[in-house]
MIVO-893909 format. One record per residue (C-alpha): residue number from 1; residue in one letter; y negated, z negated, x negated. Coordinates in steps of 0.5 Angstrom, whole numbers, plus 500, padded with zeros to 3 digits. Layout:
<atoms>
    k  r    y    z    x
  NUM  a    Y    Z    X
...
</atoms>
This chain:
<atoms>
    k  r    y    z    x
    1  x  519  460  508
    2  x  524  461  503
    3  x  527  467  502
    4  x  534  468  505
    5  x  540  466  501
    6  x  543  473  502
    7  x  537  477  498
    8  x  538  478  491
    9  x  533  479  486
   10  x  533  485  481
   11  x  534  485  474
   12  x  527  487  473
   13  x  524  481  477
   14  x  529  476  474
   15  x  526  479  467
   16  x  519  478  469
   17  x  521  471  471
   18  x  524  469  465
   19  x  518  472  461
   20  x  513  467  465
   21  x  518  461  464
   22  x  518  462  457
   23  x  510  462  456
   24  x  510  470  454
   25  x  504  473  457
   26  x  503  480  458
   27  x  498  481  453
   28  x  495  488  450
   29  x  494  489  443
   30  x  487  489  443
   31  x  480  491  446
   32  x  480  497  450
   33  x  475  501  454
   34  x  475  506  460
   35  x  469  511  461
   36  x  464  509  466
   37  x  464  516  469
   38  x  471  516  471
   39  x  469  512  477
   40  x  462  515  478
   41  x  463  523  477
   42  x  464  527  483
   43  x  467  533  480
   44  x  472  528  477
   45  x  473  525  484
   46  x  475  532  487
   47  x  480  534  481
   48  x  483  527  483
   49  x  484  529  490
   50  x  486  536  488
   51  x  491  534  483
   52  x  494  527  485
   53  x  493  526  492
   54  x  494  533  495
   55  x  501  533  490
   56  x  504  526  489
   57  x  507  522  495
   58  x  504  516  497
   59  x  505  510  502
   60  x  502  511  508
   61  x  505  505  512
   62  x  510  499  512
   63  x  516  501  516
   64  x  514  495  520
   65  x  508  499  523
   66  x  514  503  527
   67  x  518  497  529
   68  x  522  500  534
   69  x  525  507  536
   70  x  521  512  540
   71  x  514  510  538
   72  x  508  513  535
   73  x  502  511  531
   74  x  496  516  530
   75  x  493  515  523
   76  x  486  518  520
   77  x  485  514  514
   78  x  486  520  509
   79  x  481  525  513
   80  x  487  528  516
   81  x  489  528  523
   82  x  496  525  522
   83  x  502  522  526
   84  x  507  517  524
   85  x  513  517  529
   86  x  520  514  529
   87  x  525  518  534
   88  x  530  515  538
   89  x  535  517  532
   90  x  531  511  528
   91  x  528  516  523
   92  x  521  515  521
   93  x  517  522  520
   94  x  510  524  519
   95  x  507  530  523
   96  x  500  533  524
   97  x  497  530  530
   98  x  496  537  533
   99  x  499  540  539
  100  x  502  547  537
  101  x  499  550  544
  102  x  492  550  543
  103  x  491  545  537
  104  x  489  539  541
  105  x  489  532  538
  106  x  495  529  541
  107  x  493  521  540
  108  x  487  518  539
  109  x  485  512  536
  110  x  489  507  532
  111  x  493  504  538
  112  x  501  505  538
  113  x  505  509  543
  114  x  511  506  545
  115  x  515  512  550
  116  x  520  517  549
  117  x  515  523  549
  118  x  508  524  547
  119  x  504  528  552
  120  x  498  533  550
  121  x  492  531  554
  122  x  490  538  555
  123  x  495  542  558
  124  x  501  536  558
  125  x  506  540  553
  126  x  510  534  551
  127  x  514  532  545
  128  x  520  528  543
  129  x  518  523  538
  130  x  523  527  533
  131  x  517  533  533
  132  x  521  537  538
  133  x  517  541  544
  134  x  521  537  550
  135  x  517  540  556
  136  x  512  546  558
  137  x  508  546  564
  138  x  509  553  567
  139  x  514  555  562
  140  x  514  562  566
  141  x  507  563  563
  142  x  510  564  556
  143  x  515  569  556
  144  x  519  570  550
  145  x  517  563  547
  146  x  522  559  543
  147  x  521  552  544
  148  x  525  551  538
  149  x  520  554  534
  150  x  514  550  537
  151  x  516  543  534
  152  x  510  539  531
  153  x  508  541  524
  154  x  512  536  520
  155  x  510  533  513
  156  x  515  531  507
  157  x  516  524  508
  158  x  521  518  506
  159  x  523  511  508
  160  x  525  507  503
  161  x  525  499  502
  162  x  521  498  508
  163  x  515  503  506
  164  x  514  510  509
  165  x  511  515  504
  166  x  509  522  505
  167  x  506  528  501
  168  x  502  534  503
  169  x  505  538  498
  170  x  512  541  500
  171  x  515  541  493
  172  x  513  533  492
  173  x  518  529  489
  174  x  520  523  492
  175  x  525  520  487
  176  x  520  515  484
  177  x  519  513  491
  178  x  526  512  492
  179  x  527  508  486
  180  x  523  503  488
  181  x  527  501  494
  182  x  531  496  491
  183  x  525  492  489
  184  x  523  491  496
  185  x  530  490  499
  186  x  530  484  494
  187  x  525  481  499
  188  x  528  484  505
  189  x  521  488  507
  190  x  524  493  511
  191  x  526  487  516
  192  x  519  484  516
  193  x  514  483  522
  194  x  507  486  522
  195  x  503  481  524
  196  x  496  484  523
  197  x  493  490  520
  198  x  486  492  518
  199  x  482  498  515
  200  x  476  496  510
  201  x  471  501  509
  202  x  469  499  501
  203  x  463  502  498
  204  x  467  503  491
  205  x  471  508  487
  206  x  479  507  489
  207  x  480  506  482
  208  x  476  500  481
  209  x  480  497  487
  210  x  486  498  484
  211  x  484  495  477
  212  x  483  489  481
  213  x  490  488  482
  214  x  492  490  475
  215  x  490  484  471
  216  x  490  476  473
  217  x  484  475  468
  218  x  479  474  474
  219  x  484  470  479
  220  x  481  463  477
  221  x  474  466  477
  222  x  473  471  482
  223  x  478  467  487
  224  x  476  460  485
  225  x  473  459  493
  226  x  480  461  495
  227  x  487  462  492
  228  x  485  461  484
  229  x  487  453  484
  230  x  494  456  486
  231  x  495  460  480
  232  x  496  458  472
  233  x  490  461  468
  234  x  493  468  465
  235  x  500  467  466
  236  x  503  474  468
  237  x  508  478  466
  238  x  508  485  467
  239  x  512  492  466
  240  x  513  499  469
  241  x  518  502  473
  242  x  517  509  472
  243  x  510  511  474
  244  x  509  505  477
  245  x  507  498  475
  246  x  510  491  477
  247  x  507  484  475
  248  x  509  477  476
  249  x  504  471  476
  250  x  506  464  476
  251  x  503  459  481
  252  x  500  452  478
  253  x  506  448  479
  254  x  511  453  476
  255  x  512  449  470
  256  x  516  443  473
  257  x  520  447  478
  258  x  521  454  476
  259  x  529  456  475
  260  x  529  464  474
  261  x  536  463  477
  262  x  534  461  484
  263  x  531  466  488
  264  x  529  462  493
  265  x  526  457  489
  266  x  523  463  484
  267  x  519  466  490
  268  x  516  459  492
  269  x  512  459  485
  270  x  512  466  483
  271  x  507  472  486
  272  x  510  479  485
  273  x  505  485  485
  274  x  507  492  485
  275  x  501  497  483
  276  x  505  504  486
  277  x  502  510  483
  278  x  497  513  485
  279  x  494  508  490
  280  x  498  503  494
  281  x  498  495  492
  282  x  504  491  495
  283  x  503  483  494
  284  x  509  479  495
  285  x  507  472  496
  286  x  512  466  497
  287  x  512  467  505
  288  x  509  473  507
  289  x  507  480  504
  290  x  501  484  504
  291  x  501  492  503
  292  x  495  495  502
  293  x  494  503  502
  294  x  488  506  498
  295  x  485  512  502
  296  x  479  515  497
  297  x  474  519  502
  298  x  468  520  497
  299  x  467  518  489
  300  x  464  511  491
  301  x  467  510  498
  302  x  475  508  499
  303  x  478  506  506
  304  x  483  500  505
  305  x  488  499  510
  306  x  491  492  509
  307  x  498  490  513
  308  x  500  483  513
  309  x  508  482  514
  310  x  511  476  515
  311  x  519  474  516
  312  x  519  474  523
  313  x  514  474  529
  314  x  511  467  530
  315  x  515  463  534
  316  x  510  458  537
  317  x  503  456  537
  318  x  504  452  530
  319  x  507  458  527
  320  x  501  463  530
  321  x  496  458  527
  322  x  499  458  520
  323  x  499  465  520
  324  x  492  466  522
  325  x  490  461  517
  326  x  494  466  512
  327  x  491  472  514
  328  x  484  469  514
  329  x  484  467  507
  330  x  487  473  504
  331  x  484  479  509
  332  x  477  476  510
  333  x  477  471  504
  334  x  481  474  497
  335  x  481  481  499
  336  x  475  483  503
  337  x  470  477  501
  338  x  472  477  493
  339  x  476  483  491
  340  x  473  489  495
  341  x  466  486  494
  342  x  467  485  487
  343  x  469  493  487
  344  x  463  495  491
  345  x  458  491  486
  346  x  462  494  480
  347  x  460  501  483
  348  x  453  499  484
  349  x  453  497  477
  350  x  456  503  474
  351  x  453  508  478
  352  x  446  506  475
  353  x  448  509  468
  354  x  447  502  465
  355  x  453  502  461
  356  x  457  508  459
  357  x  464  504  459
  358  x  468  498  461
  359  x  471  494  456
  360  x  478  491  457
  361  x  481  485  454
  362  x  488  483  452
  363  x  489  480  459
  364  x  487  487  462
  365  x  492  491  459
  366  x  495  494  466
  367  x  488  498  467
  368  x  489  502  461
  369  x  496  503  463
  370  x  494  505  470
  371  x  488  510  467
  372  x  493  513  462
  373  x  497  515  468
  374  x  491  518  472
  375  x  490  522  466
  376  x  497  525  465
  377  x  497  526  473
  378  x  490  530  472
  379  x  493  534  466
</atoms>
């Protein structure tokens, strides 16, 4: 599906397209190495949790997860009982999924709730979707209690460019997240429909998974059974947006059709990918978008939630079959069966101690940029 004509690319997106059209690839200056211990050391993992994931904003979900006012979705992926909610005012917020009365979990599982109130299953305290305490049964038995002070505990968050970011640190700075909004507004991400989502439990360090989306060297090799045939080998352009990375990969037929001034045509032949620091990947294919949030749980275990967003809900059976095919190809094949499997195999190999470092060629320069940013964040 072509991009609507009302959408316009950012200067940075056009610059990457010009790089691809000119045949200038994003190449590193030479061979680099990364210590194997960054993927296997438990103390290192604990430091990343404390100094990166506990401090920096990170994407928790696309806006499409909260597709209407007065709805809430529980979220446990980060090892915390969280609750995403969109109030009747249309604002998306992130709360602890914990009642202020006796600490009971409010919503279970991962099913969305569409209602004006969240009712605690224990004593039926009810909260509005903006977190305010709405009703208390037998309020007379709580003399002197101020309901205004008994709101759900809210975490800092921001909704920008069709993504919801949150942070555990009250002092977290969301400026870098907000700066990305024009990038995703260019694709109309905020107006997309959530077609499907799935959580993968990957036996791998989170950085091995991020590495897979920081280079195109593997595309025609690892992805030969699925999407490799669609892309020209190693034709990639990349740059940075602050602490984040942006890349573009040319499809195999780009040489004859690429016009960097025609945004809909450009969308047909170039796949954009964003590596949002610390641990989110956004892949913008010609007619759909995958948002993947990485949630490290152990040094060798990461939960990855894959959201597939499409321009609008399927209009008929043919459209449903089309999107189902795309979902199966990407989620079960390219990502689940290839990228995540490769990361798990890499974790096994590196954990053996057989090699002390991984080696990156000039087509894998994005890995060094990412790992350097991790080191800066740890420092």
